[in-house]
N, C-alpha and C positions, 0 to 999 in steps of 0.2 A: 733750066730751071722752072721754065711752065710746066711741061712735063708731068715733073714730082710736083708741084701743088695741084695740078688737075688729079691727080693719082690721089694725093693726099684725099682732096676733098672729096673723090670717089669711094675712098673707102668709108670716113666718116658718113658719107649719105646711103651706100649702100649696109651699112650695119647700124645704122642710125638708132633703129628699135632694140637691137640687145645693148647696145650702147647706153643710150639715154636710160633704161631700167638698170643695168648694170651699176650706174655713175648712182644712181638714186638710192639703187638699195644700199651701198657702202654709205652712203651720207645719213639714211633714215637709221642704217646700223650705228654709225659714230651717234649720231642724237638719242638713239635708246642706251646706249654706253653711260653716255653723259647723266639722261634723267636718271637711268637705272642706279646710277652709283648714288647719286643724290638720295634716292628716296630709301637704299640701303644705310647710307650712313646715317639717315635720320632715324631710323630704328634701331641699330646701334648705339645711338647717344641716348633714344628712348630707354635703351635696356641696360645705361652703364658701359657701355663695351668702346672698343676702340673703332676708329673708323678706317678703312681702308682707302689706300692711295689708288689711283684711276687704274693703273700698271696692276696692282692685285685684283682689282673689282673684273679687268678683263679676264683675269685666269682661274676666277673664282667660280665656282658651282651655282651658286645665283645666276649670276650672267647666262653662264652656257645652257641653264635650263630653260629661262626665259626667251632663248633664240632657237634652241633645237624643237620645244612644243608648240612652235607657229610653223617651221620647217617641216615637220611631219604632218602636219594638218594639211599644208597646203599640197605637198607632193601624193598626201592620198585624195586630194581633190583631183587630180589630175589620174592621176593611176585610176581611180574610179571611172571617172567621165570618159576617157581612153576605151575601157573595156565595155562601158554600158552602152557607148554609143555606136558600137559595134552592132547590137542587138535592138538597143532602145530607140524610138523615135519619138517626134511631135511632132503633129502636124503643124504648118505655120512658121515653125523655126528655122534660121539660118543654122543656129547649134545643132541642127538634126541632120541625119541623111537624107533622101527622098522615101517615102514612106515603103516603096516596093524593093527599095535596097537593102532592106536590113539584112543583117547576116555577114558575112565574109566577103560575098560577093564575086564573082568569078574571075580564073586568072587573066583573062582578057581586060577586064575592067581595072584591073590592078598592074595588069604588062609587068606581069609575073612569066616566069618560064620560058615557052616560045613565043610570047609576046611582048616578051620586054626588047626595050628600045636600044639603040646604039649608046645613049647617052643613059639609062636607067642604070642603077647602081649593080655592080657587079654579082653579087649575090643574090638579088632580083632574078636574075637571068638562070641559075641553077636548079636543080631537081633532087636534090638532097635535104639534108639537115640544115644547112647555111641557110637555104631560102628560107626554111620554115622558121629559124629561130630569125633572121632579118624581118619578115612578115609581122614578127610579135615585138622585135627589140624595142620598141619606144615604151611599150606597157612595159615590159618587163623592168626597164630600166628605171621609170616612176615607180612602180613599186618595187625595187632595191633601194631607191632611195628613201622611200618611205619608212620602209624597217628599218635601215641603218640610222635615218633620222629618229625616229620612233627610240630604236636601241638605245642613243646617246641621248637623247631626254629621259629613258628610265635610269640611265646610271647618273648623270648627273643631277637628276631631282633625288634620285637616292642621297648624293652626297649632301644636295642642299637641305634636305630634309632632316638628315642625320643632324647637320649644324644647327638647327634651330632646336632640334629636339634637346643637343648639349645644351644650347643657352637655358633651356628652359629644366634643368636638371632632369631629364626622361632619357630613360633608354632608347640607342638607336637602334635601327632596324635594318633585316638584310635586304639585299637588292630583291629578293622573292618576295618578303614582305612587304617591302615597298609598294609593289604593282598592284597589291590589294589592298590599300590605304585609299580613303577619299581625297586625299591630297591629289594622288596620280590622276586618278579618272576624272577628278574637277577639273585638270588642267588640261588635260586631254579628249574630255568631251564639249567642254565649251569652245575650243576651237574646231573641234569636227561640226558641231551643230552647225555654227555660224560659215563654214566653208559648203556644206550643203544646201542651205539656205541660199546663200549667194549664187552657186549652181543654176539651183532651181528658178532663182529670180531672174538671171541673165537669160534662160531657155525663153522663160513664158513672156515677160517684156520684150525679147526681140520679137514676136510675133507681130506685135502692135506699133512697137515705135521702131524708130530711125534713126540713123547717125551717119549722114552723108560722107561718103569716103572710106567708113571704115568697112572692113572685112568681115568685122562680126556682127554686120548690120546686113538688113536686106536692101536691094537698090530703094531709095524715096519712094518711088511708084510702085516698085512690087505689091499684089493684093497680101492682104493677110494671111492668106491660104497658101500661098508660095511655101515649099518648102526645102530648106536644103539648099538655097539660092543666097550667095554671098553680093556684096557689094561692091 
């Protein structure tokens, strides 16, 4: 019985970062659904239309586009950052590699091919397409998630936009037509610019500021010029 409790505590401790953010995501998503429905129904009341129930709102294009437009910007941020930090560096930032390490790095540094260790992922030790694919798998997956969420945003955005068009007795537009509307690009660009600003701020501020115990920060006593060192 004791061993079972210890294993349970061990699981939560060892996965606490993922679990905490996963639970927080679900809580915030639920809160967004509640306040989003309230705002949507206020607009329906102003326009003299019928309000939506909670289940109806969860399956509506209005809720879907609000969610997916934020998802695609987040995945874009990570996609650009993952690939950008291969070649781009920032002196003094723990978010950057050391200046002399810019680029793909050697197979020895990356523990690939003949330099793979017994505990390395199996594909890291191969010398064919599997190694090449696995060596770029994180960026590829993030890029794919960005494209899929961007596609989902554009489709749900088209539906939400056309609902508004019909309520205003105006003609709906096609998916391709929606992609060139100010509504689509306003939703998209306001998220992109905020994500890029956040990344730039993190890179620069982490040169001079510290957070004790965080791997996103340099050690408290590390000099400002120290690059690629995490606490």
